[in-house]
C-alpha positions as a Python dict, from the first residue, in 0.01 Angstrom:
ca = {
    (1, 'X'): (0, 0, 0),
    (2, 'X'): (-397, -46, -48),
    (3, 'X'): (-448, 307, -1),
    (4, 'X'): (-246, 361, -310),
    (5, 'X'): (-382, 86, -470),
    (6, 'X'): (-719, 168, -456),
    (7, 'X'): (-624, 514, -559),
    (8, 'X'): (-527, 414, -892),
    (9, 'X'): (-751, 154, -920),
    (10, 'X'): (-1000, 439, -907),
    (11, 'X'): (-809, 691, -1165),
    (12, 'X'): (-807, 399, -1401),
    (13, 'X'): (-1171, 269, -1372),
    (14, 'X'): (-1187, 688, -1454),
    (15, 'X'): (-991, 700, -1769),
    (16, 'X'): (-1159, 312, -1857),
    (17, 'X'): (-1495, 499, -1823),
    (18, 'X'): (-1422, 839, -2007),
    (19, 'X'): (-1272, 662, -2302),
    (20, 'X'): (-1583, 424, -2315),
    (21, 'X'): (-1818, 692, -2376),
    (22, 'X'): (-1600, 838, -2609),
    (23, 'X'): (-1595, 558, -2808),
    (24, 'X'): (-1951, 580, -2848),
    (25, 'X'): (-1900, 783, -3124),
    (26, 'X'): (-1680, 542, -3273),
    (27, 'X'): (-1956, 266, -3281),
    (28, 'X'): (-2204, 542, -3457),
    (29, 'X'): (-1912, 595, -3680),
    (30, 'X'): (-1936, 187, -3786),
    (31, 'X'): (-2288, 208, -3731),
    (32, 'X'): (-2365, 480, -3972),
    (33, 'X'): (-2094, 396, -4256),
    (34, 'X'): (-2201, -6, -4227),
    (35, 'X'): (-2603, 92, -4231),
    (36, 'X'): (-2591, 181, -4577),
    (37, 'X'): (-2502, -178, -4690),
    (38, 'X'): (-2842, -325, -4670),
    (39, 'X'): (-3011, -90, -4778),
    (40, 'X'): (-2878, -17, -5138),
    (41, 'X'): (-3170, -228, -5291),
    (42, 'X'): (-3435, -12, -5109),
    (43, 'X'): (-3253, 310, -5240),
    (44, 'X'): (-3226, 217, -5614),
    (45, 'X'): (-3591, 113, -5597),
    (46, 'X'): (-3725, 428, -5422),
    (47, 'X'): (-3570, 702, -5606),
    (48, 'X'): (-3479, 507, -5917),
    (49, 'X'): (-3091, 549, -5975),
    (50, 'X'): (-2882, 416, -6182),
    (51, 'X'): (-2523, 249, -6067),
    (52, 'X'): (-2357, 602, -6080),
    (53, 'X'): (-2651, 735, -5900),
    (54, 'X'): (-2667, 500, -5628),
    (55, 'X'): (-2295, 510, -5573),
    (56, 'X'): (-2302, 847, -5550),
    (57, 'X'): (-2588, 820, -5275),
    (58, 'X'): (-2382, 594, -5054),
    (59, 'X'): (-2097, 782, -5081),
    (60, 'X'): (-2226, 1125, -5006),
    (61, 'X'): (-2193, 1083, -4646),
    (62, 'X'): (-1851, 1076, -4736),
    (63, 'X'): (-1828, 1438, -4827),
    (64, 'X'): (-2003, 1547, -4530),
    (65, 'X'): (-1695, 1323, -4360),
    (66, 'X'): (-1415, 1460, -4555),
    (67, 'X'): (-1608, 1833, -4406),
    (68, 'X'): (-1654, 1759, -4075),
    (69, 'X'): (-1301, 1557, -4005),
    (70, 'X'): (-1128, 1911, -4150),
    (71, 'X'): (-1301, 2138, -3953),
    (72, 'X'): (-1321, 1933, -3629),
    (73, 'X'): (-963, 1968, -3594),
    (74, 'X'): (-986, 2314, -3601),
    (75, 'X'): (-1315, 2325, -3439),
    (76, 'X'): (-1161, 2124, -3121),
    (77, 'X'): (-871, 2338, -3080),
    (78, 'X'): (-1084, 2666, -3073),
    (79, 'X'): (-1410, 2559, -2867),
    (80, 'X'): (-1278, 2173, -2728),
    (81, 'X'): (-1283, 1826, -2819),
    (82, 'X'): (-1608, 1778, -2558),
    (83, 'X'): (-1799, 2060, -2755),
    (84, 'X'): (-1717, 1912, -3120),
    (85, 'X'): (-1856, 1561, -2977),
    (86, 'X'): (-2137, 1650, -2857),
    (87, 'X'): (-2218, 1839, -3151),
    (88, 'X'): (-2143, 1537, -3368),
    (89, 'X'): (-2404, 1310, -3110),
    (90, 'X'): (-2629, 1581, -3213),
    (91, 'X'): (-2603, 1550, -3586),
    (92, 'X'): (-2640, 1186, -3576),
    (93, 'X'): (-2976, 1201, -3435),
    (94, 'X'): (-3060, 1440, -3738),
    (95, 'X'): (-2917, 1245, -3976),
    (96, 'X'): (-3052, 905, -3856),
    (97, 'X'): (-3392, 1049, -3874),
    (98, 'X'): (-3371, 1239, -4204),
    (99, 'X'): (-3236, 933, -4387),
    (100, 'X'): (-3548, 694, -4291),
    (101, 'X'): (-3796, 967, -4374),
    (102, 'X'): (-3631, 1113, -4717),
    (103, 'X'): (-3871, 1134, -5025),
    (104, 'X'): (-3588, 1155, -5279),
    (105, 'X'): (-3230, 1130, -5370),
    (106, 'X'): (-3141, 1513, -5268),
    (107, 'X'): (-3373, 1522, -4947),
    (108, 'X'): (-3160, 1132, -4863),
    (109, 'X'): (-2796, 1281, -4977),
    (110, 'X'): (-2882, 1625, -4750),
    (111, 'X'): (-2938, 1412, -4443),
    (112, 'X'): (-2629, 1160, -4510),
    (113, 'X'): (-2416, 1414, -4600),
    (114, 'X'): (-2544, 1601, -4225),
    (115, 'X'): (-2443, 1246, -4098),
    (116, 'X'): (-2098, 1252, -4231),
    (117, 'X'): (-2012, 1562, -4084),
    (118, 'X'): (-2069, 1370, -3736),
    (119, 'X'): (-1886, 1075, -3858),
    (120, 'X'): (-1572, 1330, -4015),
    (121, 'X'): (-1568, 1480, -3662),
    (122, 'X'): (-1618, 1166, -3449),
    (123, 'X'): (-1339, 934, -3682),
    (124, 'X'): (-1091, 1187, -3549),
    (125, 'X'): (-1141, 1379, -3206),
    (126, 'X'): (-1278, 1049, -3041),
    (127, 'X'): (-924, 896, -3092),
    (128, 'X'): (-759, 1216, -2992),
    (129, 'X'): (-948, 1253, -2712),
    (130, 'X'): (-907, 893, -2550),
    (131, 'X'): (-530, 973, -2648),
    (132, 'X'): (-522, 1285, -2454),
    (133, 'X'): (-673, 1133, -2108),
    (134, 'X'): (-495, 806, -2122),
    (135, 'X'): (-160, 694, -1988),
    (136, 'X'): (75, 629, -2251),
    (137, 'X'): (123, 295, -2077),
    (138, 'X'): (-234, 219, -2167),
    (139, 'X'): (-282, 449, -2456),
    (140, 'X'): (-232, 219, -2700),
    (141, 'X'): (-477, -22, -2548),
    (142, 'X'): (-741, 210, -2485),
    (143, 'X'): (-719, 402, -2826),
    (144, 'X'): (-749, 30, -2991),
    (145, 'X'): (-1125, 32, -2808),
    (146, 'X'): (-1205, 253, -3058),
    (147, 'X'): (-1183, 7, -3423),
    (148, 'X'): (-1336, -245, -3145),
    (149, 'X'): (-1634, 15, -3135),
    (150, 'X'): (-1655, 107, -3510),
    (151, 'X'): (-1635, -239, -3594),
    (152, 'X'): (-1866, -316, -3335),
    (153, 'X'): (-2120, -69, -3490),
    (154, 'X'): (-2040, -223, -3863),
    (155, 'X'): (-2124, -557, -3740),
    (156, 'X'): (-2454, -422, -3551),
    (157, 'X'): (-2551, -262, -3824),
    (158, 'X'): (-2498, -549, -4061),
    (159, 'X'): (-2712, -763, -3777),
    (160, 'X'): (-2966, -544, -3734),
    (161, 'X'): (-3026, -499, -4132),
    (162, 'X'): (-2984, -901, -4161),
    (163, 'X'): (-3239, -954, -3901),
    (164, 'X'): (-3522, -659, -4018),
    (165, 'X'): (-3474, -810, -4345),
    (166, 'X'): (-3570, -1138, -4259),
    (167, 'X'): (-3831, -1035, -4052),
    (168, 'X'): (-4001, -877, -4340),
    (169, 'X'): (-3892, -1046, -4646),
    (170, 'X'): (-3671, -838, -4802),
    (171, 'X'): (-3486, -448, -4754),
    (172, 'X'): (-3763, -338, -5003),
    (173, 'X'): (-4060, -532, -4800),
    (174, 'X'): (-4325, -325, -4566),
    (175, 'X'): (-4217, -387, -4218),
    (176, 'X'): (-4382, -161, -3938),
    (177, 'X'): (-4638, 148, -3951),
    (178, 'X'): (-4635, 148, -4370),
    (179, 'X'): (-4267, 230, -4379),
    (180, 'X'): (-4017, -16, -4612),
    (181, 'X'): (-3775, -218, -4368),
    (182, 'X'): (-3470, 13, -4568),
    (183, 'X'): (-3590, 349, -4393),
    (184, 'X'): (-3622, 112, -4029),
    (185, 'X'): (-3250, 40, -4080),
    (186, 'X'): (-3119, 416, -4048),
    (187, 'X'): (-3416, 452, -3744),
    (188, 'X'): (-3270, 192, -3546),
    (189, 'X'): (-2940, 429, -3504),
    (190, 'X'): (-3154, 643, -3300),
    (191, 'X'): (-3090, 455, -2995),
    (192, 'X'): (-2708, 465, -3014),
    (193, 'X'): (-2711, 835, -3098),
    (194, 'X'): (-2928, 881, -2789),
    (195, 'X'): (-2762, 699, -2519),
    (196, 'X'): (-2407, 915, -2671),
    (197, 'X'): (-2576, 1206, -2651),
    (198, 'X'): (-2672, 1156, -2292),
    (199, 'X'): (-2330, 994, -2184),
    (200, 'X'): (-2134, 1298, -2288),
    (201, 'X'): (-2256, 1468, -1987),
    (202, 'X'): (-2043, 1252, -1797),
    (203, 'X'): (-1695, 1309, -1921),
    (204, 'X'): (-1458, 1611, -1860),
    (205, 'X'): (-1288, 1845, -2116),
    (206, 'X'): (-911, 1692, -2276),
    (207, 'X'): (-677, 1845, -1994),
    (208, 'X'): (-429, 1922, -2310),
    (209, 'X'): (-731, 2153, -2483),
    (210, 'X'): (-772, 2323, -2104),
    (211, 'X'): (-420, 2448, -2076),
    (212, 'X'): (-358, 2500, -2432),
    (213, 'X'): (-641, 2784, -2386),
    (214, 'X'): (-454, 2904, -2027),
    (215, 'X'): (-741, 2721, -1812),
    (216, 'X'): (-501, 2582, -1637),
    (217, 'X'): (-708, 2553, -1303),
    (218, 'X'): (-944, 2354, -1463),
    (219, 'X'): (-730, 2114, -1640),
    (220, 'X'): (-535, 2056, -1287),
    (221, 'X'): (-900, 1982, -1158),
    (222, 'X'): (-923, 1673, -1463),
    (223, 'X'): (-560, 1570, -1387),
    (224, 'X'): (-592, 1526, -1062),
    (225, 'X'): (-889, 1289, -1143),
    (226, 'X'): (-738, 1092, -1438),
    (227, 'X'): (-363, 1042, -1220),
    (228, 'X'): (-423, 1200, -859),
    (229, 'X'): (-283, 1521, -688),
    (230, 'X'): (95, 1460, -660),
    (231, 'X'): (130, 1402, -1062),
    (232, 'X'): (-158, 1686, -1143),
    (233, 'X'): (107, 2003, -1078),
    (234, 'X'): (367, 1841, -1315),
    (235, 'X'): (150, 1770, -1589),
    (236, 'X'): (0, 2076, -1639),
    (237, 'X'): (371, 2245, -1661),
    (238, 'X'): (521, 1930, -1889),
    (239, 'X'): (181, 2007, -2145),
    (240, 'X'): (237, 2379, -2088),
    (241, 'X'): (627, 2327, -2145),
    (242, 'X'): (500, 2197, -2522),
    (243, 'X'): (302, 2452, -2640),
    (244, 'X'): (443, 2771, -2831),
    (245, 'X'): (280, 3110, -2602),
    (246, 'X'): (267, 3357, -2859),
    (247, 'X'): (-20, 3260, -3051),
    (248, 'X'): (-263, 2971, -3012),
    (249, 'X'): (-310, 2636, -3252),
    (250, 'X'): (-296, 2686, -3571),
    (251, 'X'): (-229, 2559, -3961),
    (252, 'X'): (83, 2766, -3966),
    (253, 'X'): (199, 2534, -3665),
    (254, 'X'): (235, 2238, -3932),
    (255, 'X'): (505, 2433, -4124),
    (256, 'X'): (889, 2406, -4050),
    (257, 'X'): (977, 2782, -3895),
    (258, 'X'): (1334, 2703, -4064),
    (259, 'X'): (1255, 2558, -4370),
    (260, 'X'): (873, 2697, -4416),
    (261, 'X'): (816, 2350, -4581),
    (262, 'X'): (527, 2134, -4461),
    (263, 'X'): (629, 1872, -4192),
    (264, 'X'): (770, 1520, -4260),
    (265, 'X'): (529, 1397, -3972),
    (266, 'X'): (203, 1573, -4139),
    (267, 'X'): (330, 1394, -4485),
    (268, 'X'): (363, 1067, -4292),
    (269, 'X'): (10, 1100, -4137),
    (270, 'X'): (-122, 1187, -4441),
    (271, 'X'): (-29, 906, -4599),
    (272, 'X'): (-142, 684, -4364),
    (273, 'X'): (-496, 801, -4364),
    (274, 'X'): (-456, 781, -4760),
    (275, 'X'): (-325, 427, -4763),
    (276, 'X'): (-610, 295, -4483),
    (277, 'X'): (-861, 348, -4760),
    (278, 'X'): (-663, 259, -5083),
    (279, 'X'): (-656, -109, -4986),
    (280, 'X'): (-1040, -82, -5026),
    (281, 'X'): (-1149, -234, -4679),
    (282, 'X'): (-1455, 10, -4738),
    (283, 'X'): (-1578, -185, -5065),
    (284, 'X'): (-1630, -471, -4804),
    (285, 'X'): (-1825, -290, -4579),
    (286, 'X'): (-2064, -63, -4777),
    (287, 'X'): (-2082, -304, -5067),
    (288, 'X'): (-2082, -604, -4887),
    (289, 'X'): (-2394, -735, -4958),
    (290, 'X'): (-2379, -599, -5353),
    (291, 'X'): (-2045, -765, -5369),
    (292, 'X'): (-2184, -1130, -5267),
    (293, 'X'): (-2451, -1059, -5491),
    (294, 'X'): (-2261, -1001, -5778),
    (295, 'X'): (-2085, -1294, -5738),
    (296, 'X'): (-2386, -1519, -5715),
    (297, 'X'): (-2535, -1480, -5358),
    (298, 'X'): (-2895, -1448, -5268),
    (299, 'X'): (-2951, -1116, -5091),
    (300, 'X'): (-3015, -1317, -4772),
    (301, 'X'): (-2726, -1512, -4839),
    (302, 'X'): (-2525, -1178, -4902),
    (303, 'X'): (-2632, -989, -4567),
    (304, 'X'): (-2593, -1304, -4364),
    (305, 'X'): (-2212, -1304, -4485),
    (306, 'X'): (-2187, -908, -4392),
    (307, 'X'): (-2278, -1028, -4015),
    (308, 'X'): (-1959, -1273, -4026),
    (309, 'X'): (-1763, -1056, -4150),
    (310, 'X'): (-1825, -797, -3865),
    (311, 'X'): (-1824, -1088, -3624),
    (312, 'X'): (-1486, -1185, -3748),
    (313, 'X'): (-1345, -822, -3775),
    (314, 'X'): (-1411, -780, -3401),
    (315, 'X'): (-1259, -1101, -3305),
    (316, 'X'): (-945, -959, -3529),
    (317, 'X'): (-954, -625, -3310),
    (318, 'X'): (-906, -754, -2942),
    (319, 'X'): (-578, -914, -3137),
    (320, 'X'): (-483, -543, -3157),
    (321, 'X'): (-589, -466, -2803),
    (322, 'X'): (-369, -722, -2624),
    (323, 'X'): (-41, -659, -2870),
    (324, 'X'): (2, -304, -2927),
    (325, 'X'): (129, -187, -2610),
    (326, 'X'): (330, -513, -2624),
    (327, 'X'): (489, -512, -2963),
    (328, 'X'): (443, -179, -3090),
    (329, 'X'): (250, -9, -3390),
    (330, 'X'): (515, -97, -3673),
    (331, 'X'): (530, -419, -3652),
    (332, 'X'): (161, -465, -3675),
    (333, 'X'): (126, -248, -3940),
    (334, 'X'): (389, -423, -4167),
    (335, 'X'): (272, -727, -4073),
    (336, 'X'): (-91, -645, -4168),
    (337, 'X'): (35, -539, -4511),
    (338, 'X'): (172, -827, -4577),
    (339, 'X'): (-166, -1036, -4512),
    (340, 'X'): (-384, -786, -4692),
    (341, 'X'): (-132, -831, -4998),
    (342, 'X'): (-178, -1192, -5016),
    (343, 'X'): (-555, -1219, -4921),
    (344, 'X'): (-620, -930, -5175),
    (345, 'X'): (-431, -1114, -5469),
    (346, 'X'): (-607, -1483, -5399),
    (347, 'X'): (-995, -1270, -5402),
    (348, 'X'): (-884, -1109, -5733),
    (349, 'X'): (-765, -1445, -5872),
    (350, 'X'): (-1079, -1619, -5743),
    (351, 'X'): (-1358, -1360, -5924),
    (352, 'X'): (-1044, -1337, -6228),
    (353, 'X'): (-1130, -1710, -6280),
    (354, 'X'): (-1526, -1692, -6292),
    (355, 'X'): (-1714, -1657, -6582),
    (356, 'X'): (-2004, -1411, -6611),
    (357, 'X'): (-2383, -1519, -6691),
    (358, 'X'): (-2625, -1297, -6919),
    (359, 'X'): (-2747, -1130, -6632),
    (360, 'X'): (-2420, -998, -6547),
    (361, 'X'): (-2349, -1209, -6209),
    (362, 'X'): (-2008, -1415, -6161),
    (363, 'X'): (-2057, -1800, -6148),
    (364, 'X'): (-1819, -1906, -5926),
    (365, 'X'): (-1705, -2248, -5893),
    (366, 'X'): (-1762, -2414, -5573),
    (367, 'X'): (-1387, -2418, -5521),
    (368, 'X'): (-1341, -2032, -5650),
    (369, 'X'): (-1636, -1891, -5443),
    (370, 'X'): (-1488, -2051, -5124),
    (371, 'X'): (-1155, -1941, -5173),
    (372, 'X'): (-1305, -1620, -5231),
    (373, 'X'): (-1503, -1615, -4913),
    (374, 'X'): (-1205, -1716, -4705),
    (375, 'X'): (-950, -1492, -4836),
    (376, 'X'): (-1203, -1179, -4829),
    (377, 'X'): (-1255, -1305, -4427),
    (378, 'X'): (-903, -1332, -4357),
    (379, 'X'): (-840, -1053, -4550),
    (380, 'X'): (-1050, -851, -4285),
    (381, 'X'): (-892, -1026, -3998),
    (382, 'X'): (-534, -835, -4146),
    (383, 'X'): (-678, -508, -4190),
    (384, 'X'): (-860, -542, -3870),
    (385, 'X'): (-571, -619, -3690),
    (386, 'X'): (-351, -369, -3810),
    (387, 'X'): (-446, -76, -4039),
    (388, 'X'): (-773, -45, -3927),
    (389, 'X'): (-698, 44, -3543),
    (390, 'X'): (-320, 138, -3548),
    (391, 'X'): (-361, 414, -3812),
    (392, 'X'): (-643, 552, -3529),
    (393, 'X'): (-415, 514, -3260),
    (394, 'X'): (-128, 690, -3457),
    (395, 'X'): (-354, 984, -3580),
    (396, 'X'): (-407, 1052, -3211),
    (397, 'X'): (-113, 992, -3058),
    (398, 'X'): (182, 1105, -3329),
    (399, 'X'): (133, 1476, -3394),
    (400, 'X'): (317, 1712, -3132),
    (401, 'X'): (33, 1913, -2898),
    (402, 'X'): (51, 2227, -3038),
    (403, 'X'): (11, 2105, -3394),
    (404, 'X'): (-242, 1826, -3309),
    (405, 'X'): (-581, 1959, -3430),
    (406, 'X'): (-421, 2130, -3733),
    (407, 'X'): (-298, 1781, -3841),
    (408, 'X'): (-567, 1596, -3753),
    (409, 'X'): (-750, 1806, -4000),
    (410, 'X'): (-510, 1728, -4259),
    (411, 'X'): (-515, 1350, -4198),
    (412, 'X'): (-917, 1363, -4181),
    (413, 'X'): (-977, 1523, -4484),
    (414, 'X'): (-731, 1285, -4647),
    (415, 'X'): (-893, 1007, -4493),
    (416, 'X'): (-1234, 1034, -4591),
    (417, 'X'): (-1122, 1223, -4945),
    (418, 'X'): (-1001, 878, -5025),
    (419, 'X'): (-1275, 670, -4862),
    (420, 'X'): (-1480, 867, -5066),
    (421, 'X'): (-1285, 796, -5418),
    (422, 'X'): (-1296, 438, -5311),
    (423, 'X'): (-1652, 389, -5217),
    (424, 'X'): (-1790, 607, -5528),
    (425, 'X'): (-1547, 449, -5835),
    (426, 'X'): (-1618, 73, -5708),
    (427, 'X'): (-1979, 52, -5896),
    (428, 'X'): (-1889, 168, -6187),
    (429, 'X'): (-1573, -104, -6172),
    (430, 'X'): (-1809, -330, -6091),
    (431, 'X'): (-2028, -240, -6401),
    (432, 'X'): (-1724, -205, -6619),
    (433, 'X'): (-1503, -442, -6816),
    (434, 'X'): (-1233, -477, -6564),
    (435, 'X'): (-1527, -578, -6262),
    (436, 'X'): (-1476, -743, -5952),
    (437, 'X'): (-1093, -885, -6063),
    (438, 'X'): (-975, -558, -6169),
    (439, 'X'): (-1094, -366, -5852),
    (440, 'X'): (-967, -591, -5600),
    (441, 'X'): (-602, -601, -5822),
    (442, 'X'): (-615, -258, -5760),
    (443, 'X'): (-641, -249, -5432),
    (444, 'X'): (-375, -545, -5445),
    (445, 'X'): (-138, -286, -5562),
    (446, 'X'): (-182, -31, -5280),
    (447, 'X'): (-175, -298, -5002),
    (448, 'X'): (180, -401, -5143),
    (449, 'X'): (247, -17, -5184),
    (450, 'X'): (194, 22, -4782),
    (451, 'X'): (448, -300, -4696),
    (452, 'X'): (748, -47, -4801),
    (453, 'X'): (548, 302, -4675),
    (454, 'X'): (576, 124, -4317),
    (455, 'X'): (916, -3, -4381),
    (456, 'X'): (1060, 365, -4468),
    (457, 'X'): (820, 607, -4330),
    (458, 'X'): (686, 504, -3983),
    (459, 'X'): (835, 562, -3692),
    (460, 'X'): (732, 402, -3361),
    (461, 'X'): (517, 563, -3082),
    (462, 'X'): (485, 268, -2792),
    (463, 'X'): (531, 397, -2479),
    (464, 'X'): (574, 783, -2518),
    (465, 'X'): (396, 1045, -2341),
    (466, 'X'): (260, 1281, -2569),
    (467, 'X'): (452, 1570, -2483),
    (468, 'X'): (745, 1345, -2603),
    (469, 'X'): (614, 1365, -2989),
    (470, 'X'): (860, 1532, -3212),
    (471, 'X'): (738, 1724, -3516),
}
């Protein structure tokens, strides 16, 4: 009894270790996405850009994300999950350094696109990797750590931005060695990026990739470490039985062989990916300081509000961590959709009531300001206990082994394309006649639509082995 318990504990310790290392990619995903939040004023001053130019500088990373996510799925099927994670760690390092040293908009955009390639790859391969090594019983819980890591990355980028700006007296002030504070905000990312690069040498390749590429002996070694010697051979056979043996995984697997149409599961993944962004969450993450300054907050108060939102988000993710393998994915998504719809409508209402001063800033009354602040943070809670973690969990596990890489490529491209669209258009919406109230009304509409999308199209995946997923 003690020996069996010890073996199981050792296996779970190994599973947890490699899952935590993989989620460092998620931390960098969040950090790289959130660090731009505190640098907008610095970018405008350094590069003398207008609202459209600033919007493109902020959202340029997302173009790289879309490309990185699309090709990462293919590269992961061809070269391996580990290889893609390693390349992404190197790209994170290059982007963090280059974004801070950039002397012009074009140079900055190039480095941000490089960072986007890393974020896009990490965003789909990290949860997929975790899903492929975790036991079904704990897969949701372990995969949800990815969202905790993403939000932790966002939180620490907000906290770092706030502390650096407070130390220097503003994001555009000189901090150390003659460089502006906003540049140091980017350089802080070099620390976790370096840790990720080194830690990747401690984790193995995905056993499902190894079986798909005829490396059954290597897969058996990895599976023995994960599940024990007794279950390794049976698992190799089970994985092997779900793969097509006349060809390697490709985009052709996304088509139903009888109808020659795209499989419905691919469209569901596409819908999940797009709606996760169309509810407007990254407006809060990328433009939080701009949003709150437009609502009348000072730069310091706006940056501190971001820190609060980040801390609240981490707490919300732990709700999913404890519930996702108990009550399932679909109930969490539906509950989150309803909550986001209500809270976004309240934020839009608060902004709609506020007059605009000569400088173009909203003059929120104390009651409307409190309503907007509370509703926005409760919205963040609903998102981060539902659509934030659960979408990444489902995208990593919902597709059959044969098509996982290709389906993730499509879902990743859709997710980051939608992210780019939302992020690029927000400054223009902010400067337009509809303003903040109109922008949040749009996001409210998509949140309401997501309620029905979940009801009609989402099937529960709780407790299913990856080999039981149907196309």
